[in-house]
Residue frames relative to the residue before (quaternion, step in Angstrom):
aa qw qx qy qz dx dy dz
X 1.0000 0.0000 0.0000 0.0000 0.00 0.00 0.00
X 0.3065 -0.7542 0.5573 0.1634 3.57 -0.84 1.00
X 0.2173 -0.7639 0.5958 0.1193 3.56 -0.97 0.91
X 0.1952 -0.7756 0.5941 0.0863 3.54 -1.10 0.76
X 0.3148 -0.7296 0.5808 0.1767 3.53 -1.25 0.53
X 0.3559 -0.7253 0.5459 0.2219 3.58 -0.79 0.99
X 0.1372 -0.8172 0.5573 0.0530 3.57 -0.72 1.06
X 0.8041 -0.1073 0.0766 0.5797 3.56 1.23 -0.26
X 0.3362 -0.7188 0.5740 0.2018 3.53 -1.37 0.09
X 0.3999 -0.6860 0.5522 0.2540 3.56 -0.91 0.94
X 0.1227 -0.8328 0.5389 0.0299 3.56 -0.64 1.13
X 0.8042 -0.0691 0.0716 0.5860 3.59 1.17 -0.45
X 0.4893 -0.5745 0.5337 0.3818 3.53 -1.35 -0.12
X 0.1727 -0.7823 0.5894 0.1039 3.57 -1.26 0.30
X 0.8613 0.0797 -0.0810 0.4953 3.56 -0.85 1.00
X 0.5905 -0.5906 0.4347 0.3369 3.53 -1.34 -0.26
X 0.5955 0.5917 -0.3517 0.4143 3.58 1.29 0.05
X 0.6195 -0.6057 0.3323 0.3727 3.59 1.20 0.35
X 0.4147 0.7037 -0.4813 0.3181 3.59 1.08 0.58
X 0.2555 -0.7283 0.6098 0.1801 3.53 -1.27 0.48
X 0.3609 -0.7108 0.5651 0.2127 3.54 -1.15 0.73
X 0.1116 -0.8114 0.5738 0.0055 3.56 -0.72 1.14
X 0.2951 -0.7079 0.6154 0.1818 3.55 -0.98 0.95
X 0.2851 -0.7998 0.5002 0.1699 3.62 -0.38 1.19
X 0.2946 -0.7365 0.5844 0.1710 3.55 -1.18 0.68
X 0.6042 0.5206 -0.3561 0.4870 3.58 1.09 0.72
X 0.5017 -0.6573 0.4707 0.3076 3.56 -1.17 0.50
X 0.7342 0.3111 -0.1987 0.5699 3.60 1.22 -0.38
X 0.1933 -0.8366 0.5009 0.1089 3.59 0.02 1.26
X 0.5335 0.6313 -0.4131 0.3823 3.61 1.20 -0.24
X 0.4717 0.6660 -0.4397 0.3750 3.61 1.24 -0.09
X 0.5771 0.6011 -0.3733 0.4078 3.59 1.15 -0.51
X 0.5479 0.6259 -0.3892 0.3956 3.61 1.19 -0.44
X 0.7075 0.4779 -0.2614 0.4504 3.60 1.07 -0.70
X 0.5589 0.6226 -0.3929 0.3817 3.61 1.21 -0.14
X 0.2666 -0.7484 0.5872 0.1548 3.55 -1.12 0.77
X 0.7943 -0.0076 0.0319 0.6066 3.56 1.13 -0.68
X 0.1762 -0.7542 0.6226 0.1124 3.54 -1.35 0.33
X 0.3409 -0.6822 0.5975 0.2477 3.53 -1.29 0.38
X 0.1283 -0.7748 0.6166 0.0549 3.54 -0.91 0.98
X 0.1361 -0.8049 0.5771 0.0252 3.52 -0.77 1.10
X 0.0615 -0.7528 0.6534 0.0510 3.53 -1.03 0.86
X 0.7717 -0.3615 0.2293 0.4703 3.61 -1.19 -0.18
X 0.7528 0.4173 -0.2095 0.4639 3.60 1.05 -0.72
X 0.8391 -0.0021 0.0719 0.5392 3.58 0.88 -0.87
X 0.2885 -0.6982 0.6204 0.2110 3.50 -1.40 0.11
X 0.0158 -0.8210 0.5681 -0.0557 3.57 -0.76 1.06
X 0.3874 -0.7122 0.5397 0.2267 3.56 -1.11 0.75
X 0.0706 -0.7819 0.6193 0.0106 3.56 -1.05 0.90
X 0.3878 -0.6868 0.5627 0.2475 3.55 -1.05 0.80
X 0.3711 -0.7159 0.5513 0.2142 3.54 -1.09 0.78
X 0.2635 -0.7788 0.5556 0.1241 3.54 -0.81 1.06
X 0.8061 -0.0559 0.0979 0.5809 3.58 0.96 -0.87
X 0.1019 -0.7689 0.6288 0.0545 3.57 -1.16 0.71
X 0.0280 0.7639 -0.6434 0.0418 3.56 -0.99 0.95
X 0.3034 -0.7411 0.5702 0.1833 3.56 -1.31 0.25
X 0.0465 0.7880 -0.6089 0.0784 3.55 -1.04 0.86
X 0.8491 -0.1384 0.0534 0.5070 3.57 -0.58 1.21
X 0.7102 -0.4776 0.2389 0.4588 3.59 0.74 1.11
X 0.5917 0.4989 -0.3891 0.4996 3.56 1.18 0.55
X 0.3838 -0.6994 0.5552 0.2349 3.55 -1.24 0.51
X 0.1629 -0.7556 0.6278 0.0911 3.56 -0.92 0.94
X 0.0174 -0.8298 0.5541 -0.0644 3.54 -0.59 1.17
X 0.1646 -0.7531 0.6292 0.0996 3.54 -0.98 0.94
X 0.1997 -0.7929 0.5708 0.0752 3.56 -0.77 1.09
X 0.4969 -0.6318 0.4992 0.3235 3.55 -1.12 0.68
X 0.3987 -0.7153 0.5237 0.2348 3.56 -1.03 0.79
X 0.2479 -0.7588 0.5866 0.1364 3.52 -1.16 0.68
């Protein structure tokens, strides 16, 4: 069984370029710079997404995911 670590929660969308706003669960949000992909889980499934871009805004993480 594979275990995963929660690094944040998507709280909203941001802007018109398809970014999501993530509330980080870490004290050092610059750790998001080293990520290549994330798993997003909803009520039905868990899916892996590649990260295209990461920015920071008011202690929140702005993340653009590649579309599949």
